OpenMM code with the backbone's topology and positions (N, CA, C; nanometers):
from openmm import Vec3, app, unit

residues = "MET ALA ASP ALA ILE PRO ARG ALA GLY VAL PHE THR LEU GLN LYS LEU ARG THR GLY ASN TYR TYR GLY PRO VAL GLY MET VAL GLY GLY ALA ALA THR LEU ALA ILE THR ALA ASN ASN LEU TYR ALA VAL PRO PHE LEU VAL GLN ARG THR THR THR TRP ASP ARG ILE ALA LEU GLN VAL THR THR GLY GLY ILE ALA THR THR THR ALA ARG LEU GLY ILE TYR ASN ASP GLY THR ASN LEU TYR PRO GLY THR LEU VAL VAL ASP ALA GLY THR VAL ALA VAL ASP SER THR GLY VAL LYS ALA ALA THR ILE SER GLN GLN LEU GLN PRO GLY LEU TYR TRP LEU ALA PHE VAL SER ASP GLY ALA PRO VAL LEU ARG ARG THR GLY THR VAL PRO TRP GLY LEU LEU GLY VAL ASP GLY THR GLU LEU THR ALA GLN ASP ALA LEU TRP THR VAL ALA PHE THR TYR ALA ALA LEU PRO ASP PRO PHE THR ALA GLY GLY THR GLU SER ASP ASP HIS TYR ILE VAL CYS LEU ARG LEU LEU SER LEU ASP".split()
positions = [
    Vec3(6.0757, 1.7502, 13.1076),
    Vec3(6.0456, 1.8809, 13.0441),
    Vec3(5.9992, 1.9802, 13.1492),
    Vec3(5.9084, 1.9400, 13.2412),
    Vec3(5.8576, 2.0327, 13.3374),
    Vec3(5.9659, 2.0883, 13.4254),
    Vec3(6.0726, 2.0118, 13.4561),
    Vec3(6.1755, 2.0641, 13.5410),
    Vec3(6.2556, 2.1720, 13.4705),
    Vec3(6.2559, 2.1798, 13.3440),
    Vec3(6.3320, 2.2835, 13.2704),
    Vec3(6.2644, 2.4181, 13.2697),
    Vec3(6.1378, 2.4230, 13.3204),
    Vec3(6.0625, 2.5461, 13.3167),
    Vec3(6.0644, 2.6131, 13.4565),
    Vec3(6.1026, 2.7395, 13.4663),
    Vec3(6.1044, 2.8092, 13.5946),
    Vec3(5.9733, 2.7902, 13.6674),
    Vec3(5.9788, 2.7625, 13.7928),
    Vec3(5.8613, 2.7376, 13.8771),
    Vec3(5.7808, 2.8686, 13.9096),
    Vec3(5.8434, 2.9735, 13.9250),
    Vec3(5.7770, 3.0979, 13.9700),
    Vec3(5.6685, 3.1440, 13.8723),
    Vec3(5.5435, 3.1221, 13.9046),
    Vec3(5.4355, 3.1756, 13.8253),
    Vec3(5.4038, 3.0922, 13.6951),
    Vec3(5.4655, 2.9829, 13.6767),
    Vec3(5.4358, 2.9062, 13.5545),
    Vec3(5.3611, 2.7797, 13.5935),
    Vec3(5.2429, 2.7677, 13.5407),
    Vec3(5.1575, 2.6483, 13.5587),
    Vec3(5.2001, 2.5524, 13.4534),
    Vec3(5.2423, 2.4321, 13.4922),
    Vec3(5.2966, 2.3412, 13.3972),
    Vec3(5.1990, 2.2685, 13.3046),
    Vec3(5.0724, 2.2775, 13.3308),
    Vec3(4.9704, 2.2170, 13.2471),
    Vec3(4.9830, 2.0617, 13.2221),
    Vec3(5.0410, 1.9958, 13.3171),
    Vec3(5.0517, 1.8512, 13.3067),
    Vec3(4.9264, 1.7848, 13.3586),
    Vec3(4.8759, 1.8337, 13.4691),
    Vec3(4.7482, 1.7851, 13.5283),
    Vec3(4.6494, 1.8959, 13.5128),
    Vec3(4.5391, 1.8617, 13.4506),
    Vec3(4.4386, 1.9648, 13.4155),
    Vec3(4.3027, 1.9164, 13.4527),
    Vec3(4.2099, 2.0084, 13.4734),
    Vec3(4.0688, 1.9748, 13.4992),
    Vec3(3.9863, 2.0202, 13.3860),
    Vec3(3.9176, 1.9288, 13.3222),
    Vec3(3.8263, 1.9685, 13.2120),
    Vec3(3.7171, 2.0607, 13.2607),
    Vec3(3.6754, 2.1537, 13.1727),
    Vec3(3.5737, 2.2462, 13.2100),
    Vec3(3.6232, 2.3757, 13.2722),
    Vec3(3.7508, 2.3811, 13.3095),
    Vec3(3.8115, 2.5018, 13.3706),
    Vec3(3.8860, 2.5775, 13.2655),
    Vec3(3.9120, 2.7101, 13.2948),
    Vec3(3.9886, 2.7943, 13.2108),
    Vec3(4.1350, 2.7993, 13.2587),
    Vec3(4.2252, 2.8123, 13.1583),
    Vec3(4.3691, 2.8242, 13.1819),
    Vec3(4.4199, 2.9442, 13.1069),
    Vec3(4.5108, 3.0192, 13.1655),
    Vec3(4.5545, 3.1433, 13.1154),
    Vec3(4.6987, 3.1514, 13.0690),
    Vec3(4.7497, 3.2735, 13.0517),
    Vec3(4.8781, 3.3011, 12.9976),
    Vec3(4.9927, 3.2482, 13.0788),
    Vec3(5.1076, 3.2300, 13.0166),
    Vec3(5.2278, 3.1901, 13.0842),
    Vec3(5.2629, 3.2996, 13.1927),
    Vec3(5.2879, 3.2542, 13.3138),
    Vec3(5.3336, 3.3434, 13.4159),
    Vec3(5.2239, 3.4250, 13.4847),
    Vec3(5.0944, 3.3905, 13.4586),
    Vec3(4.9820, 3.4627, 13.5151),
    Vec3(4.9753, 3.4369, 13.6612),
    Vec3(4.9714, 3.5451, 13.7453),
    Vec3(4.9550, 3.5342, 13.8864),
    Vec3(4.8533, 3.6406, 13.9295),
    Vec3(4.7453, 3.5975, 13.9933),
    Vec3(4.6497, 3.6973, 14.0426),
    Vec3(4.5686, 3.7593, 13.9297),
    Vec3(4.4627, 3.8271, 13.9696),
    Vec3(4.3813, 3.8885, 13.8696),
    Vec3(4.3057, 4.0137, 13.9238),
    Vec3(4.3666, 4.0796, 14.0176),
    Vec3(4.2988, 4.1882, 14.0901),
    Vec3(4.3014, 4.3218, 14.0182),
    Vec3(4.3866, 4.3356, 13.9222),
    Vec3(4.3995, 4.4570, 13.8509),
    Vec3(4.3112, 4.4714, 13.7278),
    Vec3(4.2918, 4.5920, 13.6818),
    Vec3(4.2170, 4.6145, 13.5605),
    Vec3(4.2879, 4.7242, 13.4783),
    Vec3(4.2607, 4.7271, 13.3461),
    Vec3(4.3237, 4.8253, 13.2617),
    Vec3(4.2423, 4.8340, 13.1284),
    Vec3(4.2203, 4.9540, 13.0825),
    Vec3(4.1542, 4.9685, 12.9504),
    Vec3(4.2480, 4.9294, 12.8418),
    Vec3(4.1919, 4.8702, 12.7377),
    Vec3(4.2713, 4.8443, 12.6170),
    Vec3(4.2591, 4.9618, 12.5234),
    Vec3(4.3400, 4.9593, 12.4189),
    Vec3(4.3368, 5.0652, 12.3180),
    Vec3(4.2614, 5.0081, 12.2014),
    Vec3(4.1615, 5.0833, 12.1504),
    Vec3(4.0912, 5.0389, 12.0279),
    Vec3(4.1856, 5.0290, 11.9168),
    Vec3(4.1585, 4.9321, 11.8300),
    Vec3(4.2421, 4.9066, 11.7072),
    Vec3(4.3854, 4.8764, 11.7388),
    Vec3(4.4081, 4.8061, 11.8469),
    Vec3(4.5363, 4.7465, 11.8824),
    Vec3(4.5188, 4.5971, 11.8860),
    Vec3(4.6043, 4.5182, 11.8247),
    Vec3(4.6015, 4.3753, 11.8352),
    Vec3(4.6917, 4.3315, 11.9460),
    Vec3(4.6420, 4.2551, 12.0388),
    Vec3(4.7260, 4.2102, 12.1536),
    Vec3(4.7449, 4.0559, 12.1432),
    Vec3(4.8560, 4.0072, 12.1910),
    Vec3(4.8810, 3.8629, 12.1924),
    Vec3(4.9539, 3.8237, 12.3203),
    Vec3(4.8978, 3.7345, 12.4012),
    Vec3(4.9623, 3.6852, 12.5231),
    Vec3(5.0018, 3.5407, 12.5008),
    Vec3(5.1146, 3.4999, 12.5651),
    Vec3(5.1669, 3.3614, 12.5451),
    Vec3(5.0851, 3.2647, 12.6196),
    Vec3(5.0699, 3.1417, 12.5579),
    Vec3(4.9928, 3.0310, 12.6213),
    Vec3(5.0719, 2.9071, 12.5886),
    Vec3(5.1134, 2.8382, 12.6976),
    Vec3(5.1969, 2.7186, 12.6914),
    Vec3(5.1138, 2.5903, 12.6982),
    Vec3(5.1293, 2.5040, 12.5994),
    Vec3(5.0587, 2.3768, 12.5996),
    Vec3(5.1625, 2.2663, 12.6160),
    Vec3(5.1484, 2.1838, 12.7183),
    Vec3(5.2534, 2.0794, 12.7394),
    Vec3(5.2043, 1.9366, 12.7122),
    Vec3(5.0812, 1.9250, 12.6710),
    Vec3(5.0279, 1.7937, 12.6302),
    Vec3(4.9169, 1.8193, 12.5330),
    Vec3(4.8869, 1.7256, 12.4452),
    Vec3(4.7837, 1.7418, 12.3472),
    Vec3(4.6459, 1.7541, 12.4205),
    Vec3(4.5753, 1.8642, 12.3858),
    Vec3(4.4512, 1.8980, 12.4552),
    Vec3(4.3514, 1.9599, 12.3526),
    Vec3(4.2226, 1.9531, 12.3822),
    Vec3(4.1227, 2.0202, 12.3008),
    Vec3(4.0561, 2.1226, 12.3894),
    Vec3(4.0317, 2.2419, 12.3310),
    Vec3(3.9784, 2.3560, 12.4007),
    Vec3(3.8513, 2.4004, 12.3335),
    Vec3(3.7497, 2.4452, 12.4153),
    Vec3(3.6200, 2.4737, 12.3607),
    Vec3(3.5735, 2.6195, 12.3805),
    Vec3(3.6555, 2.7012, 12.4481),
    Vec3(3.6217, 2.8468, 12.4602),
    Vec3(3.7498, 2.9282, 12.4660),
    Vec3(3.7424, 3.0472, 12.4216),
    Vec3(3.8483, 3.1505, 12.4479),
    Vec3(3.7770, 3.2684, 12.5062),
    Vec3(3.8360, 3.3221, 12.6145),
    Vec3(3.7581, 3.4274, 12.6882),
    Vec3(3.8493, 3.5312, 12.7485),
    Vec3(3.7821, 3.6456, 12.7779),
    Vec3(3.8471, 3.7518, 12.8536),
    Vec3(3.7358, 3.8058, 12.9465),
    Vec3(3.7753, 3.8847, 13.0473),
    Vec3(3.6795, 3.9399, 13.1411),
    Vec3(3.6781, 4.0897, 13.1336),
    Vec3(3.5586, 4.1406, 13.1057),
    Vec3(3.5379, 4.2876, 13.0957),
    Vec3(3.4908, 4.3341, 13.2391),
    Vec3(3.5624, 4.4359, 13.2890),
    Vec3(3.5220, 4.4921, 13.4206),
    Vec3(3.4495, 4.6272, 13.4048),
    Vec3(3.4720, 4.6965, 13.2947),
    Vec3(3.3929, 4.8143, 13.2579),
    Vec3(3.3699, 4.8039, 13.1077),
    Vec3(3.2446, 4.7939, 13.0713),
    Vec3(3.2122, 4.7763, 12.9269),
    Vec3(3.2452, 4.8999, 12.8457),
    Vec3(3.2702, 4.8744, 12.7208),
    Vec3(3.2867, 4.9873, 12.6178),
    Vec3(3.1504, 5.0454, 12.5900),
    Vec3(3.1527, 5.1437, 12.4990),
    Vec3(3.0237, 5.2048, 12.4576),
    Vec3(2.9402, 5.0973, 12.3890),
    Vec3(2.8078, 5.1302, 12.3737),
    Vec3(2.7138, 5.0354, 12.3156),
    Vec3(2.7661, 4.9792, 12.1819),
    Vec3(2.7469, 4.8492, 12.1627),
    Vec3(2.7877, 4.7703, 12.0462),
    Vec3(2.9354, 4.7491, 12.0305),
    Vec3(3.0202, 4.7816, 12.1337),
    Vec3(3.1624, 4.7523, 12.1218),
    Vec3(3.1833, 4.6015, 12.1247),
    Vec3(3.2678, 4.5520, 12.0344),
    Vec3(3.3004, 4.4088, 12.0291),
    Vec3(3.4474, 4.3879, 12.0252),
    Vec3(3.4862, 4.2672, 12.0548),
    Vec3(3.6239, 4.2243, 12.0475),
    Vec3(3.6309, 4.0940, 11.9649),
    Vec3(3.7337, 4.0785, 11.8939),
    Vec3(3.7619, 3.9564, 11.8178),
    Vec3(3.8746, 3.8778, 11.8865),
    Vec3(3.8605, 3.7457, 11.9021),
    Vec3(3.9474, 3.6612, 11.9758),
    Vec3(4.0028, 3.5566, 11.8831),
    Vec3(4.1244, 3.5091, 11.9099),
    Vec3(4.1848, 3.4026, 11.8284),
    Vec3(4.3144, 3.3486, 11.8907),
    Vec3(4.3681, 3.2499, 11.8191),
    Vec3(4.4943, 3.1849, 11.8609),
    Vec3(4.5904, 3.1839, 11.7429),
    Vec3(4.7188, 3.2129, 11.7751),
    Vec3(4.8250, 3.2103, 11.6824),
    Vec3(4.9310, 3.1067, 11.7236),
    Vec3(4.9989, 3.0468, 11.6226),
    Vec3(5.1146, 2.9662, 11.6465),
    Vec3(5.2305, 3.0603, 11.6869),
    Vec3(5.3291, 3.0031, 11.7525),
    Vec3(5.4523, 3.0820, 11.7817),
    Vec3(5.5264, 3.0973, 11.6516),
    Vec3(5.5792, 3.2116, 11.6244),
    Vec3(5.6550, 3.2382, 11.5017),
    Vec3(5.8029, 3.2396, 11.5337),
    Vec3(5.8724, 3.3444, 11.4876),
    Vec3(6.0146, 3.3595, 11.5054),
    Vec3(6.0434, 3.4517, 11.6209),
    Vec3(6.1414, 3.4175, 11.7037),
    Vec3(6.1862, 3.5049, 11.8108),
    Vec3(6.0794, 3.5415, 11.9109),
    Vec3(5.9998, 3.4425, 11.9570),
    Vec3(5.8934, 3.4643, 12.0494),
    Vec3(5.7958, 3.5701, 12.0010),
    Vec3(5.7587, 3.5663, 11.8773),
    Vec3(5.6618, 3.6606, 11.8188),
    Vec3(5.5517, 3.5729, 11.7544),
    Vec3(5.4235, 3.6144, 11.7645),
    Vec3(5.3166, 3.5352, 11.7052),
    Vec3(5.3369, 3.5177, 11.5577),
    Vec3(5.3027, 3.3991, 11.5089),
    Vec3(5.3211, 3.3702, 11.3648),
    Vec3(5.1888, 3.3515, 11.2934),
    Vec3(5.1625, 3.2295, 11.2443),
    Vec3(5.0436, 3.2040, 11.1643),
    Vec3(4.9203, 3.1874, 11.2508),
    Vec3(4.8040, 3.2213, 11.1921),
    Vec3(4.6794, 3.2100, 11.2595),
    Vec3(4.6312, 3.0600, 11.2726),
    Vec3(4.5961, 3.0235, 11.3950),
    Vec3(4.5418, 2.8880, 11.4148),
    Vec3(4.3871, 2.8962, 11.4017),
    Vec3(4.3263, 2.9854, 11.4730),
    Vec3(4.1808, 3.0019, 11.4658),
    Vec3(4.1418, 3.1454, 11.4975),
    Vec3(4.0503, 3.1956, 11.4131),
    Vec3(3.9835, 3.3250, 11.4472),
    Vec3(3.8531, 3.2847, 11.5001),
    Vec3(3.8343, 3.3104, 11.6289),
    Vec3(3.7099, 3.2621, 11.6987),
    Vec3(3.5903, 3.3569, 11.6806),
    Vec3(3.6030, 3.4614, 11.6129),
    Vec3(3.4970, 3.5548, 11.5856),
    Vec3(3.4868, 3.6643, 11.7007),
    Vec3(3.3688, 3.7204, 11.7093),
    Vec3(3.3562, 3.8342, 11.8001),
    Vec3(3.2703, 3.8049, 11.9257),
    Vec3(3.2956, 3.8825, 12.0302),
    Vec3(3.2116, 3.8829, 12.1472),
    Vec3(3.1811, 4.0285, 12.1848),
    Vec3(3.0642, 4.0475, 12.2400),
    Vec3(3.0267, 4.1825, 12.2811),
    Vec3(3.1040, 4.2161, 12.4084),
    Vec3(3.1655, 4.3358, 12.4066),
    Vec3(3.2406, 4.3778, 12.5253),
    Vec3(3.1882, 4.5175, 12.5763),
    Vec3(3.0571, 4.5371, 12.5558),
    Vec3(2.9938, 4.6601, 12.5959),
    Vec3(2.9238, 4.6465, 12.7368),
    Vec3(2.9485, 4.5363, 12.8000),
    Vec3(2.8924, 4.5124, 12.9363),
    Vec3(2.9961, 4.4292, 13.0107),
    Vec3(2.9814, 4.4195, 13.1418),
    Vec3(3.0742, 4.3481, 13.2279),
    Vec3(3.0531, 4.2008, 13.2271),
    Vec3(3.1548, 4.1280, 13.2624),
    Vec3(3.1482, 3.9791, 13.2776),
    Vec3(3.2517, 3.9079, 13.1925),
    Vec3(3.2495, 3.7778, 13.2032),
    Vec3(3.3359, 3.6915, 13.1188),
    Vec3(3.2730, 3.6873, 12.9816),
    Vec3(3.3482, 3.7153, 12.8793),
    Vec3(3.2999, 3.7127, 12.7426),
    Vec3(3.3807, 3.6014, 12.6662),
    Vec3(3.3063, 3.5025, 12.6260),
    Vec3(3.3732, 3.3855, 12.5646),
    Vec3(3.3150, 3.3545, 12.4249),
    Vec3(3.4090, 3.3158, 12.3378),
    Vec3(3.3759, 3.2689, 12.2068),
    Vec3(3.3894, 3.1185, 12.2004),
    Vec3(3.3002, 3.0482, 12.1352),
    Vec3(3.3101, 2.9018, 12.1240),
    Vec3(3.4010, 2.8674, 12.0177),
    Vec3(3.4922, 2.7678, 12.0497),
    Vec3(3.5890, 2.7112, 11.9516),
    Vec3(3.5844, 2.5619, 11.9708),
    Vec3(3.6500, 2.4883, 11.8835),
    Vec3(3.6792, 2.3463, 11.8958),
    Vec3(3.8148, 2.3270, 11.8414),
    Vec3(3.9165, 2.3424, 11.9213),
    Vec3(4.0546, 2.3462, 11.8749),
    Vec3(4.1465, 2.2532, 11.9522),
    Vec3(4.2003, 2.1559, 11.8841),
    Vec3(4.3043, 2.0710, 11.9472),
    Vec3(4.4406, 2.1417, 11.9320),
    Vec3(4.5162, 2.1419, 12.0398),
    Vec3(4.6502, 2.2029, 12.0297),
    Vec3(4.7532, 2.0998, 12.0747),
    Vec3(4.8564, 2.0896, 11.9976),
    Vec3(4.9693, 2.0028, 12.0290),
    Vec3(5.0636, 2.0784, 12.1274),
    Vec3(5.1521, 2.0046, 12.1940),
    Vec3(5.2442, 2.0702, 12.2831),
    Vec3(5.3229, 2.1801, 12.2099),
    Vec3(5.3413, 2.2935, 12.2758),
    Vec3(5.4116, 2.4080, 12.2190),
    Vec3(5.3619, 2.5385, 12.2757),
    Vec3(5.4256, 2.6467, 12.2217),
    Vec3(5.3832, 2.7777, 12.2638),
    Vec3(5.2878, 2.8365, 12.1573),
    Vec3(5.1796, 2.8921, 12.2099),
    Vec3(5.0762, 2.9617, 12.1265),
    Vec3(5.0577, 3.1017, 12.1790),
    Vec3(4.9861, 3.1794, 12.1056),
    Vec3(4.9533, 3.3191, 12.1443),
    Vec3(4.8062, 3.3413, 12.1374),
    Vec3(4.7437, 3.3789, 12.2501),
    Vec3(4.6020, 3.4113, 12.2528),
    Vec3(4.5870, 3.5610, 12.2201),
    Vec3(4.5053, 3.5935, 12.1192),
    Vec3(4.4995, 3.7255, 12.0653),
    Vec3(4.3685, 3.7871, 12.0760),
    Vec3(4.3603, 3.9194, 12.0823),
    Vec3(4.2339, 3.9916, 12.0795),
    Vec3(4.2532, 4.1296, 12.0272),
    Vec3(4.1521, 4.1847, 11.9704),
    Vec3(4.1454, 4.3220, 11.9135),
    Vec3(4.0079, 4.3762, 11.9370),
    Vec3(3.9914, 4.5034, 11.9639),
    Vec3(3.8567, 4.5573, 11.9827),
    Vec3(3.8351, 4.6865, 11.9056),
    Vec3(3.7136, 4.7151, 11.8782),
    Vec3(3.6811, 4.8473, 11.8101),
    Vec3(3.6490, 4.9484, 11.9148),
    Vec3(3.6742, 4.9218, 12.0456),
    Vec3(3.6465, 5.0192, 12.1460),
    Vec3(3.7592, 5.0013, 12.2575),
    Vec3(3.7302, 5.0618, 12.3701),
    Vec3(3.8294, 5.0589, 12.4758),
    Vec3(3.7714, 5.0125, 12.6117),
    Vec3(3.7181, 4.8910, 12.6151),
    Vec3(3.6652, 4.8430, 12.7413),
    Vec3(3.7806, 4.8170, 12.8422),
    Vec3(3.7492, 4.8117, 12.9702),
    Vec3(3.8483, 4.7850, 13.0718),
    Vec3(3.8418, 4.6331, 13.0965),
    Vec3(3.9570, 4.5679, 13.0926),
    Vec3(3.9673, 4.4248, 13.1045),
    Vec3(4.0451, 4.3843, 13.2314),
    Vec3(4.0160, 4.2634, 13.2800),
    Vec3(4.0891, 4.2081, 13.3906),
    Vec3(4.2327, 4.1817, 13.3470),
    Vec3(4.3209, 4.2121, 13.4346),
    Vec3(4.4638, 4.1840, 13.4072),
    Vec3(4.5321, 4.1352, 13.5335),
    Vec3(4.6439, 4.0763, 13.5221),
    Vec3(4.7133, 4.0272, 13.6435),
    Vec3(4.7740, 4.1442, 13.7178),
    Vec3(4.7856, 4.1272, 13.8458),
    Vec3(4.8512, 4.2316, 13.9248),
    Vec3(4.9995, 4.2305, 13.9058),
    Vec3(5.0556, 4.1108, 13.8949),
    Vec3(5.2014, 4.0945, 13.8779),
    Vec3(5.2312, 3.9780, 13.7833),
    Vec3(5.3429, 3.9755, 13.7306),
    Vec3(5.3903, 3.8566, 13.6504),
    Vec3(5.5359, 3.8407, 13.6952),
    Vec3(5.5558, 3.7335, 13.7805),
    Vec3(5.6891, 3.7135, 13.8340),
    Vec3(5.7878, 3.6578, 13.7311),
    Vec3(5.7374, 3.6078, 13.6231),
    Vec3(5.8228, 3.5555, 13.5132),
    Vec3(5.7627, 3.5904, 13.3776),
    Vec3(5.8011, 3.6959, 13.3232),
    Vec3(5.7484, 3.7399, 13.1919),
    Vec3(5.8233, 3.6679, 13.0844),
    Vec3(5.7549, 3.5997, 12.9951),
    Vec3(5.8151, 3.5198, 12.8895),
    Vec3(5.9052, 3.6019, 12.8040),
    Vec3(5.8751, 3.7282, 12.7827),
    Vec3(5.9542, 3.8106, 12.6934),
    Vec3(6.0708, 3.8797, 12.7656),
    Vec3(6.0880, 3.8574, 12.8958),
    Vec3(6.1953, 3.9181, 12.9699),
    Vec3(6.1655, 4.0673, 12.9925),
    Vec3(6.2748, 4.1478, 12.9966),
    Vec3(6.2595, 4.2884, 13.0110),
    Vec3(6.3288, 4.3515, 12.8870),
    Vec3(6.2721, 4.4610, 12.8397),
    Vec3(6.3177, 4.5223, 12.7158),
    Vec3(6.4311, 4.6170, 12.7280),
    Vec3(6.4740, 4.6486, 12.8473),
    Vec3(6.5942, 4.7313, 12.8717),
    Vec3(6.5561, 4.8775, 12.9017),
    Vec3(6.4340, 4.9199, 12.8773),
    Vec3(6.3971, 5.0565, 12.9127),
    Vec3(6.3765, 5.0753, 13.0621),
    Vec3(6.3343, 4.9712, 13.1270),
    Vec3(6.3266, 4.9596, 13.2708),
    Vec3(6.3467, 4.8149, 13.3124),
    Vec3(6.4275, 4.7912, 13.4110),
    Vec3(6.4619, 4.6550, 13.4417),
    Vec3(6.3713, 4.5935, 13.5478),
    Vec3(6.2564, 4.6509, 13.5701),
    Vec3(6.1649, 4.5999, 13.6678),
    Vec3(6.0354, 4.5465, 13.6055),
    Vec3(6.0002, 4.5932, 13.4848),
    Vec3(5.8771, 4.5540, 13.4238),
    Vec3(5.8901, 4.4299, 13.3352),
    Vec3(5.8258, 4.3192, 13.3692),
    Vec3(5.8318, 4.1969, 13.3001),
    Vec3(5.7386, 4.2034, 13.1757),
    Vec3(5.7977, 4.2009, 13.0578),
    Vec3(5.7140, 4.2088, 12.9361),
    Vec3(5.6463, 4.0744, 12.9139),
    Vec3(5.5120, 4.0802, 12.8896),
    Vec3(5.4394, 3.9570, 12.8902),
    Vec3(5.3466, 3.9453, 12.7663),
    Vec3(5.3408, 4.0480, 12.6807),
    Vec3(5.2591, 4.0343, 12.5620),
    Vec3(5.3062, 4.1277, 12.4524),
    Vec3(5.2522, 4.1049, 12.3327),
    Vec3(5.2837, 4.1894, 12.2149),
    Vec3(5.1638, 4.2747, 12.1860),
    Vec3(5.1852, 4.3913, 12.1376),
    Vec3(5.0737, 4.4781, 12.0861),
    Vec3(5.1183, 4.5463, 11.9622),
    Vec3(5.0291, 4.5653, 11.8714),
    Vec3(5.0544, 4.6304, 11.7443),
    Vec3(4.9304, 4.6974, 11.6892),
    Vec3(4.9467, 4.8121, 11.6291),
    Vec3(4.8339, 4.8790, 11.5712),
    Vec3(4.7706, 4.7946, 11.4634),
    Vec3(4.6355, 4.7849, 11.4652),
    Vec3(4.5673, 4.7001, 11.3683),
    Vec3(4.4262, 4.7516, 11.3571),
    Vec3(4.3800, 4.7915, 11.2439),
    Vec3(4.2389, 4.8369, 11.2292),
    Vec3(4.1441, 4.7164, 11.2488),
    Vec3(4.0504, 4.7301, 11.3368),
    Vec3(3.9581, 4.6176, 11.3765),
    Vec3(3.9004, 4.5524, 11.2529),
    Vec3(3.9219, 4.4250, 11.2454),
    Vec3(3.8728, 4.3425, 11.1343),
    Vec3(3.8991, 4.1973, 11.1721),
    Vec3(3.8781, 4.1043, 11.0748),
    Vec3(3.9141, 3.9672, 11.0944),
    Vec3(4.0633, 3.9629, 11.1314),
    Vec3(4.1022, 3.8615, 11.2117),
    Vec3(4.2403, 3.8560, 11.2515),
    Vec3(4.3294, 3.8307, 11.1301),
    Vec3(4.4486, 3.8996, 11.1279),
    Vec3(4.5373, 3.8807, 11.0143),
    Vec3(4.6133, 3.7493, 11.0218),
    Vec3(4.6507, 3.6985, 10.9048),
    Vec3(4.7333, 3.5758, 10.8999),
    Vec3(4.8460, 3.5986, 10.8006),
    Vec3(4.9686, 3.6118, 10.8523),
    Vec3(5.0166, 3.5908, 10.9876),
    Vec3(4.9884, 3.7197, 11.0741),
    Vec3(5.0291, 3.7109, 11.2013),
    Vec3(5.0193, 3.8201, 11.2975),
    Vec3(5.0871, 3.9424, 11.2356),
    Vec3(5.0319, 4.0583, 11.2534),
    Vec3(5.0896, 4.1850, 11.2052),
    Vec3(5.2311, 4.2083, 11.2544),
    Vec3(5.3238, 4.2388, 11.1626),
    Vec3(5.4641, 4.2622, 11.2014),
    Vec3(5.4815, 4.3948, 11.2724),
    Vec3(5.5902, 4.4144, 11.3388),
    Vec3(5.6253, 4.5413, 11.3994),
    Vec3(5.5684, 4.5695, 11.5369),
    Vec3(5.5253, 4.4652, 11.6064),
    Vec3(5.4725, 4.4838, 11.7402),
    Vec3(5.5715, 4.5309, 11.8435),
    Vec3(5.5222, 4.5815, 11.9523),
    Vec3(5.6100, 4.6150, 12.0611),
    Vec3(5.5722, 4.5308, 12.1862),
    Vec3(5.6759, 4.5052, 12.2670),
    Vec3(5.6545, 4.4354, 12.3904),
    Vec3(5.5825, 4.5265, 12.4898),
    Vec3(5.4992, 4.4628, 12.5787),
    Vec3(5.4264, 4.5396, 12.6754),
    Vec3(5.4213, 4.4640, 12.8077),
    Vec3(5.4146, 4.5445, 12.9147),
    Vec3(5.3992, 4.4838, 13.0459),
    Vec3(5.2550, 4.4942, 13.0943),
    Vec3(5.1589, 4.5202, 13.0029),
    Vec3(5.0196, 4.5163, 13.0399),
    Vec3(4.9683, 4.3732, 13.0337),
    Vec3(4.9566, 4.3136, 13.1480),
    Vec3(4.9317, 4.1708, 13.1532),
    Vec3(4.7890, 4.1295, 13.1490),
    Vec3(4.7200, 4.1491, 13.0360),
    Vec3(4.5825, 4.1166, 13.0207),
    Vec3(4.5606, 3.9645, 13.0302),
    Vec3(4.4494, 3.9258, 13.0835),
    Vec3(4.4174, 3.7842, 13.0986),
    Vec3(4.3231, 3.7398, 12.9900),
    Vec3(4.3716, 3.6492, 12.9040),
    Vec3(4.2925, 3.5842, 12.8014),
    Vec3(4.3105, 3.4378, 12.8316),
    Vec3(4.1994, 3.3569, 12.8349),
    Vec3(4.2086, 3.2190, 12.8764),
    Vec3(4.1383, 3.1278, 12.7755),
    Vec3(4.1810, 3.0010, 12.7820),
    Vec3(4.1117, 2.8925, 12.7051),
    Vec3(4.0481, 2.7977, 12.8071),
    Vec3(3.9290, 2.7479, 12.7672),
    Vec3(3.8613, 2.6489, 12.8541),
    Vec3(3.8881, 2.5077, 12.7989),
    Vec3(3.9286, 2.4176, 12.8873),
    Vec3(3.9654, 2.2835, 12.8461),
    Vec3(3.8452, 2.1942, 12.8272),
    Vec3(3.8382, 2.1313, 12.7063),
    Vec3(3.7316, 2.0375, 12.6804),
    Vec3(3.7725, 1.8953, 12.7128),
    Vec3(3.8987, 1.8587, 12.6675),
    Vec3(3.9427, 1.7213, 12.6802),
    Vec3(4.0944, 1.7104, 12.6853),
    Vec3(4.1362, 1.6047, 12.7526),
    Vec3(4.2783, 1.5670, 12.7478),
    Vec3(4.2911, 1.4588, 12.6460),
    Vec3(4.3594, 1.4855, 12.5408),
    Vec3(4.3636, 1.3907, 12.4261),
    Vec3(4.4791, 1.2901, 12.4328),
] * unit.nanometer
topology = app.Topology()
chain = topology.addChain("A")
for resn in residues:
    res = topology.addResidue(resn, chain)
    for name in ("N", "CA", "C"):
        topology.addAtom(name, app.Element.getBySymbol(name[0]), res)
């Protein structure tokens, strides 16, 4: 199976270290930053190649939003045509009005497959993002043949995460980093 996956920028997740964070498909580097849009639901792809249990979902804030700004984090199953489907877990909210890694506690076993790590905020904090994505899971959308689309975004009024993921999203080349922390190899 691992040989069928392009090597450029794809971590195969066969050998893992418990206690560490793992991020989106194709993630390379993390030197860039970008503000998110309030009331937009974002979903980045996350590949699981063996049964594992995860205990945190996190993102990194580099410039906090205004006081009391929060973000809601969660995980979705893959749906149809590389689009997020049903909700696996709504991890609740984290404060994103200050800098640092912001993590929500979960206890979620994931079977091998493609998942989507999602977040939405009631403000516009600046988040860590990758500088480049050499292999964007969503390919290129045809408007420009150089930008690798790596996530979905859709307008969504800040609230509990919808189930299923809101329809009508657009592909984006804003490569935000959302990660899961590995608890155990099952």
